[in-house]
C-alpha atoms as one frame of an Amber mdcrd trajectory, in Angstrom:
protein
-108.604-211.317-109.729-112.295-212.033-109.532-112.220-211.546-105.759-110.631
-208.115-106.209-113.273-207.164-108.770-116.028-208.368-106.456-114.463-206.433
-103.569-114.272-203.258-105.654-117.891-203.675-106.749-118.993-204.190-103.140
-117.179-201.018-102.098-118.790-199.036-104.922-122.201-200.434-104.034-121.576
-199.640-100.361-120.629-196.021-101.045-123.492-195.663-103.520-125.959-196.677
-100.824-124.329-194.879 -97.887-123.180-191.611 -99.473-126.668-190.023 -99.993
-127.550-190.635 -96.336-124.208-189.276 -95.130-124.539-186.153 -97.280-128.089
-185.513 -96.074-126.986-186.016 -92.457-124.132-183.522 -92.827-126.329-181.010
 -94.626-129.282-181.222 -92.223-127.730-182.116 -88.845-123.935-181.951 -88.601
-123.226-178.746 -90.555-125.971-176.645 -88.869-124.768-177.852 -85.453-121.134
-176.956 -86.147-122.143-173.676 -87.784-124.327-172.818 -84.772-121.394-173.511
 -82.432-119.089-171.259 -84.463-121.669-168.480 -84.667-122.205-168.575 -80.899
-118.533-167.678 -80.439-118.692-164.551 -82.628-120.122-161.040 -82.438-122.448
-161.505 -85.445-125.477-159.247 -85.046-127.368-159.459 -88.333-126.760-158.518
 -91.947-124.871-160.512 -94.589-123.385-163.595 -93.036-121.005-164.989 -95.631
-118.155-162.615 -96.363-118.836-160.518 -93.270-116.050-159.813 -90.818-116.735
-161.746 -87.651-114.792-161.253 -84.444-114.495-164.238 -82.137-115.461-163.346
 -78.589-115.059-166.784 -77.034-117.641-167.909 -74.499-118.891-164.393 -73.744
-122.435-165.155 -74.876-122.506-168.376 -72.864-121.454-166.461 -69.750-124.179
-163.869 -70.323-126.706-166.628 -70.968-125.920-168.285 -67.624-126.323-164.926
 -65.852-129.765-164.315 -67.370-132.585-165.196 -64.963-134.887-166.086 -67.863
-132.467-168.793 -68.941-132.803-170.504 -65.577-136.579-170.088 -65.605-136.708
-171.707 -69.054-134.388-174.515 -67.998-136.484-175.171 -64.890-139.651-175.447
 -67.002-137.904-177.809 -69.385-136.934-179.970 -66.416-140.581-180.019 -65.316
-141.613-181.115 -68.810-138.874-183.754 -68.859-140.002-185.147 -65.502-143.651
-185.269 -66.561-142.555-187.047 -69.741-140.263-189.602 -68.080-142.357-190.303
 -64.988-145.803-189.507 -66.342-146.182-190.260 -70.035-144.006-193.396 -70.139
-145.475-195.143 -67.051-149.036-194.251 -68.047-148.421-195.316 -71.640-147.055
-198.646 -70.432-149.896-199.092 -67.928-152.569-198.519 -70.578-150.743-200.767
 -73.046-150.411-203.518 -70.448-154.095-203.358 -69.496-155.151-203.481 -73.147
-152.672-206.220 -74.095-153.578-208.447 -71.143-157.291-207.969 -71.909-157.991
-206.567 -68.457-160.596-204.181 -69.859-163.384-204.466 -72.399-163.740-202.213
 -75.471-159.970-202.345 -76.016-160.061-200.762 -79.481-162.135-197.852 -78.204
-159.754-197.062 -75.327-156.715-197.452 -77.563-158.173-195.006 -80.091-159.240
-192.449 -77.483-155.850-192.453 -75.737-153.873-192.201 -78.973-156.150-189.633
 -80.679-154.539-186.492 -79.124-151.188-187.477 -80.642-152.471-187.024 -84.211
-154.173-183.647 -83.694-152.278-180.466 -84.539-150.338-179.206 -81.528-151.328
-175.591 -82.229-155.009-176.537 -82.351-154.686-178.432 -79.073-152.844-175.506
 -77.468-155.536-173.008 -78.469-158.376-175.309 -77.334-156.835-175.977 -73.930
-155.928-172.315 -73.528-159.614-171.524 -73.996-160.581-174.307 -71.595-158.312
-173.035 -68.790-158.978-169.334 -69.427-160.708-167.297 -66.667-163.961-167.387
 -68.681-163.658-170.968 -69.894-165.323-174.265 -68.934-162.709-175.053 -66.274
-163.665-171.940 -64.327-167.380-172.802 -64.520-166.680-176.373 -63.433-164.652
-175.289 -60.412-167.241-172.698 -59.400-169.856-175.439 -59.118-167.800-176.950
 -56.305-166.242-173.737 -54.944-168.551-170.727 -55.418-166.814-167.414 -56.197
-163.620-169.281 -57.108-161.372-167.098 -59.273-159.281-168.679 -61.976-155.790
-167.170 -61.830-153.887-170.067 -63.413-152.578-168.059 -66.349-151.902-164.988
 -64.182-150.053-166.629 -61.311-146.337-167.043 -62.229-146.033-170.092 -59.960
-149.091-171.924 -61.322-149.142-170.919 -65.002-146.977-173.886 -66.025-149.403
-176.426 -64.495-151.971-176.386 -67.354-149.124-176.804 -69.858-147.777-179.828
 -67.977-151.239-181.367 -67.821-151.790-180.959 -71.566-148.345-182.398 -72.344
-149.158-185.429 -70.194-152.562-185.864 -71.850-151.341-185.320 -75.388-148.316
-187.599 -75.698-149.208-190.549 -73.466-150.889-192.186 -76.467-147.616-192.236
 -78.395-145.983-194.402 -75.746-149.123-196.532 -75.532-148.676-197.510 -79.196
-144.931-198.130 -78.784-145.394-200.398 -75.774-148.429-202.149 -77.225-146.539
-203.018 -80.405-143.611-204.449 -78.416-145.793-206.320 -75.937-147.229-208.233
 -78.874-143.697-209.403 -79.763-143.240-211.224 -76.427-143.795-214.966 -76.787
-147.155-215.771 -75.079-145.754-219.197 -74.177-143.423-217.549 -71.646-146.312
-215.890 -69.861-148.491-219.012 -69.980-145.673-221.148 -68.580-145.174-218.681
 -65.742-148.907-218.675 -64.932-148.969-222.476 -64.925-146.062-222.440 -62.464
-148.157-220.243 -60.170-146.757-216.805 -60.976-149.006-213.892 -60.072-149.802
-211.025 -62.425-147.240-208.857 -60.610-144.542-211.519 -60.991-145.303-211.892
 -64.686-144.979-208.131 -65.060-141.731-207.709 -63.108-139.944-210.979 -63.979
-140.879-211.394 -67.657-142.456-208.377 -69.321-140.351-205.510 -67.958-136.968
-207.241 -68.572-138.099-208.031 -72.132-138.945-204.367 -72.680-135.744-202.852
 -71.264-134.551-201.727 -74.699-137.953-200.243 -75.506-137.995-198.348 -72.212
-134.577-196.914 -73.085-135.860-195.814 -76.494-138.954-194.156 -75.015-136.785
-192.368 -72.432-134.595-190.961 -75.207-137.698-189.860 -77.117-139.100-188.230
 -73.982-135.873-186.327 -73.295-135.482-185.073 -76.859-139.158-184.159 -77.076
-139.141-182.277 -73.788-136.120-180.193 -74.788-137.621-179.086 -78.084-141.033
-178.174 -76.633-142.116-174.992 -78.359-145.377-175.036 -80.295-147.683-176.098
 -77.447-146.173-173.603 -74.983-146.263-170.866 -77.620-149.939-171.545 -78.381
-151.053-171.785 -74.751-149.050-169.079 -72.973-146.375-167.668 -75.339-144.112
-167.790 -72.281-146.320-165.511 -70.167-146.991-164.281 -67.552-143.725-162.324
 -67.444-141.963-165.173 -69.341-142.482-167.501 -66.353-143.696-170.337 -68.616
-140.893-169.942 -71.137-138.858-172.977 -72.209-135.386-173.121 -73.771-136.640
-173.249 -77.354-138.943-170.284 -76.737-136.131-168.454 -74.940-133.943-169.057
 -78.010-136.735-167.790 -80.278-137.121-164.633 -78.200-133.396-163.880 -78.445
-133.301-164.479 -82.193-136.528-162.941 -83.473-138.117-160.717 -80.821-136.923
-157.203 -80.173-133.261-156.549 -80.917-131.944-159.850 -82.318-129.102-161.515
 -80.489-128.137-164.324 -82.848-124.957-165.433 -81.039-126.832-165.938 -77.774
-129.651-167.750 -79.588-127.063-170.106 -81.072-125.434-170.508 -77.673-128.800
-171.637 -76.310-129.224-174.145 -79.135-125.720-175.560 -78.533-126.490-175.852
 -74.825-129.684-177.758 -75.651-127.763-180.202 -77.849-125.095-180.783 -75.189
-127.701-181.195 -72.440-129.633-183.668 -74.575-126.506-185.751 -75.234-125.586
-185.790 -71.529-129.077-186.874 -70.478-129.212-189.586 -73.144-125.804-190.841
 -72.007-127.069-191.007 -68.402-130.160-192.943 -69.514-128.064-195.419 -71.519
-125.629-195.856 -68.612-128.499-196.489 -66.207-130.089-199.033 -68.532-126.794
-200.861 -69.099-126.223-201.218 -65.353-129.708-201.911 -64.020-131.804-202.848
 -67.065-132.664-206.316 -68.242-131.884-207.855 -71.583-134.300-208.499 -74.403
């Protein structure tokens, strides 16, 4: 009898602790996602939403989205951002963290602060400052003209080059986040392992590849997931620096969704179709990263 009472109390305590989190998750994440999926399959075009007569049109808006050239331009730019995040921010963040942790440089606190500082500054402020820096009348133009007289800055006017300043700023801004993540986890590795390896004659490269990287396989997976999710939701920095121009050649998926929903004639179903596509793409990429780590990664 007492065991049954204890079991009932444990269940009540369990639901008391879990239910608020579940309700918040459904209200903030699950319900909006499902609602967005449903709305993308209708002909809703503004006005009262609840109680309105909505006709289901199937995947019409998805088909039109895939035929839109600006969708593919936005997706291509998101892929560029994803690549610079996965193969730029994460390796650089780890490299800086490794150098600082292994005491291969002096003034460690100074370098750690300077690298991490951009991560805590407002993204809009950073976007405006770098937009001014790369503008045709900004410091970057003056700097280049000292080496190449009469050089004309067309970065923000050339559709093929306009994304380059954005990629540079993204690399500069978020590398510090991964520095802190790797530095915190490097400090959790038992120093005795590294010392024993050095006593046995292991080089710095062998210590890195045989001990440190396998110990950080789970952390690398986490940073890859963060990089993928962050690259897909890139909006504020791109909006502040270029607003998708010139001719929407620097647009990303989130900005493309914003344009469909709030600029000109609103197309809410297509905007929701874009958001659903972003969620599905994110899940697929995360699944690929987890599969890769499970097959080739080490174990902590």
